[in-house]
N, C-alpha and C positions, 0 to 999 in steps of 0.2 A: 602346372603352373598355377599360381594364385592370381585371382584377378583383382583389379583395384578395390572392389568392394570388400573382399576378404581382408586385404591388407589395411584398409580404412578401419575395419572393426577390430582388428588386432591390435592396431595402435592406439584406437580410441579409448579401449578399456583402461589400460594403465594410465594414459593421459587423464581421463576424467577421475580416477582414484587420486593421482597426484595433486590435481587441481582442487578436488574436494578436501583433500589434508590441508593444502595451503590456505584454501579460503576459510576452513574451520579453524585453523591456527590464527589467522588474521582476526576472525570473528572473537575469539576468546581473549585476544590481546586487547581488541577494542572495548570489550565489555567487561574487562578485569575490573574488580571492585563493586561491579553493579549486579552480576549475576553468575552464578556457577554453572558452566557448561562442560560435560565431559567431552575427551577426545572422540569417542565412538558416536556420541550424540551428534556432535557437529559434522563428522564424516557422512554420516547417514543423511542427514538434512542435506548437506551439500550435494550429495550424489543425487537425490531426489530433486533438489533445485535445478541443478545442471541439466538432468534429463528432461524435466518439464520445460525449461527454458530452451533447450535445443529443439524440443518438438514444437513449441510455440513459435520459435524463431523460423524453423524450417516451413512451417505452414503459413506464416505471415508474409516472410520475405520471399517465399517460394525459391529458397536456396537449396541447391542440391550438394553443397559441401558444408559439414559441420563446422569448419574453421572459417567460415565467412565471417567478417567483422561485425556486421550486424547481428548474426546469430550468436556470436560470442557475447556481445554486450547484453542481449536479451537474456542469455542464460546466466550471466553474472547478476543482472538485475534481479531476475526471479529468486535466485538463490539468496541474494542479500535480503529480499523482502521475507522470505520464508524464514531465514535465520532471525531477523528482527522481530518477526511475529512470535516466534517460539520463545525468544529471550523476553519479550515483554510479557508472556503469559508465565514463564518460570519466575520472573522477577516478582510477580504478584503472589506466587504460590511459595516462593523461598523466604524465609524469615529474613528481615533486614537485620543488620548488627546492632544489638540493642545498647544504646549509649545513654540511657536515661540515668538521671541522677540516682544515687543510692537511695536517698529518702523516697523519691518517687517510686522505685522498685519496690520498696518496703510496703509503701501505701497500697500498692497494686495487689499484694498478697501472691502466695505461691500458686504456680500454674504448671504446665507441662513444660515450659521453658524458663521457670524461676523456682529455686529451692532455696529454703533457709536452714541453716545449721547454727545450733547454739555454740559450738565450739569445734575445733579441728583435732584436737589431742586431750583435751581435759575433760574428766568425768565430773559433772557437777554434783553427782550424788557421793561418789567415794572421794573426791577431792584429790585425785591422782591421774596421771597420764593413763590412757586407755587405749589400747591397740585396736579395739573393735570400733572405736569412734574414728580413729584414723582411717580404718578400712571403709567405712561409710562414705567419708570424703572421696576416696579412690572410686568408689562404685558409681557415686553421682557423677563425677567428671567422666567416667567410662561410659555412662548411659547417656549423657548429653552428647558425647562425641560419636556414639553409635547411632544416634537419632538425628534430629534436626538441630542440634546445638541448643545452648541455653546458659543461663547466669546462676551461679552459686554464690550466696552471700553467707560468709561465715561470721559468726558474732551476732546472729538475729534468731531468736526463737521461733518456733513455728507459728505462734500468734502474733509475731511481728514485734515482739518486744526487743528493744535494742540492748544487747549484753555486752557486746564490744570482744576485743581480743584479750582484755587483761589477764584471764586466767590461763590461756595458751601461753602468752608471753612470759608469764611468771614461772613456768617450768622450763624455759629455755635459758641457755647460758647467757645470751646476749638478748634481753627483752626489746627488741625493737622490730618494726614491720620488715626491714631489710632481711633480717636473720630469718623471720617467719616465712618469707617468700623463698628464701634459699632451702630452708627445709622442706617447704611444700613441693617445690620443683624436684629436689632430690628424691623425696619419697614417691612422687608421681612417677619419676623414672625408673625407680625400682620395681613399682608394681604393675605400671603400664607400659614401660619401655621408653626410650629417650625420645623417639619420633613422636608418640602421642603425648608425652609431658611437655614438648615444646609448642604444642598447639594453643593452650589456653593463655589469655592475656590476664595477669594479676596486676590489680591496683588497690589502693586503701582510700578510705574516706572517713572523715570525722563527722559524725553525726550526733546531734543533739538528742539526748532521750527524751521521753514524755514529760518529765518534770520541768523542762524549759530551762534549768540552772545552768550556770557556766561549768559546774562540776559534773553535769549530766552528759558532757560530750564524750563519745566513745569512739574507738577506732573499729571499723568494719572492713573485712577483706572482700573484695569482689573477684570472682574467678569467671570470666567470660570464656566459654567453651565453644568453639566453632564445630560443625559438623565435620567428622573425620573422612578424609578421602579413602580410608581403608578400615577394615575391622580393628577395634581396640579390645584387647583380652586384658582381664585382671589377673596378675599372678600373686601368689602369696608373698608377703614381705620378707619372710624367712627362707623363701625358696622351696617349702614342702607343701605338697598338695597339688590338685589339678588347677588348671586355668579356668576362669569363670568369663561369661559373656552377658553384660547388662544392657538394657535398653530403657528408655524412658517411655512409660505408659501412662498418659494423663499426667496426674501430678505425683506419680510414684516411680520408684525405680524397680525393675523387674529382672531377675535372673532367667535366662533361657536355658533349656536343656540342649544338649549337644545337637539333635536333630532339628530342633527349632532354631538354634543359632546358625547352623549351616545353611538352613533354607532361607533365613533373614538375610544372610550376607550374600547369597546367590542373587536375591532379589534387588538388595540395595546397593551392592557393589558388583555388577555384572561385568564379566570380562570383556576386554576390548575386542574389536573386530579381529585383529591378528591373533591374539591369544585364543580366542573362541574357536577360530578355524585350526589352530595349531592343536588344541586340546582335543577336538573332534577327530583329527587326523591320527593323533596318537592312540586314541581310543579305538579307531577303526583298525589300525595295524595291529594292536594288541589283540582284538577280537578275531582278526583273519587267521591268526595262527592256531585257533582253537578247533 
C-alpha cells in the first residue's frame, strides 16, 4: 500500500504543473501589450516560483502540509515576484512598438529596425514595374518578422530623400493608397503566407519634401512589422523555386542557408515543454527499433 507521503507527491506534481500553467496564463493576460512572454517561459518560471515558495513557506511557517493556506500564499507571492522581475527585464530588452512620426523616423536614418525603400514596384532606372524590387520588399518584411521586428518606409531613398509613392501609384489601375495597401497585402500573402501577411500594420503619411513648398508634400507608406511568433519563409511569387529564409543583421537583410535557418529557428522559436517531450519520446521510440 502507498503511504500518505507517496500519495501527496503523486498528487502534488500534476497540481503544481496545472497551477503553473494557470498562473502563467494569468501573467500573460495581465502583461499583454506590455511585454511578450511565451507559454513555456511562464510555465517554467511558475514551477520554479511555486517550488521556491513552498520551500520558503514550509521552513518559515514550519508547516508539514504543502496545501497549508500560509504556504500557498507565500508560493503564489514568490511566483508573482519572479514573473514580475522577469517581465521587467524582458520589457527593457524587447523593443517597444515604434510609433514615432514618419518625419522623425526619416530623420533618424536606417538602422537594424528601420529600412528605407525608394519604391515597392517601380524601377526608377527603367521606368517600369520590376518584380525584383517587389521581392526586396517581401525580403525586408520577412527579415523583420524573423528578427525583433522593425519599420519599413516605402517612398524614401536610402539617404532620406522623400520620393513618395507617386511612381508606384502611377502603374496601378486605381492610383490611391487604399489600392496600394490592398496590392501589398495580397502580394505578401502570396509570397509569405496569409498568417505572416496579416502581422504588419500599414499606414500612410503625407510628408513635406526638403524644398518646403506646398507642392513638395508626398505620400510615404509605413509598414510596421512585429516579431513573428513562428518562422516566416519567402516563397517565389510565381510558385517556382525553393523557399528562402531571411533575417535582419544590423541594417541589412541576410539570407540564411538551410542549416543556418534550421539552427536559428530552433534557438529563436524553441518547442514548448509538451511538444519537446513528445518529440523526444517519438525520437526515442524510433531509435529503440534499430
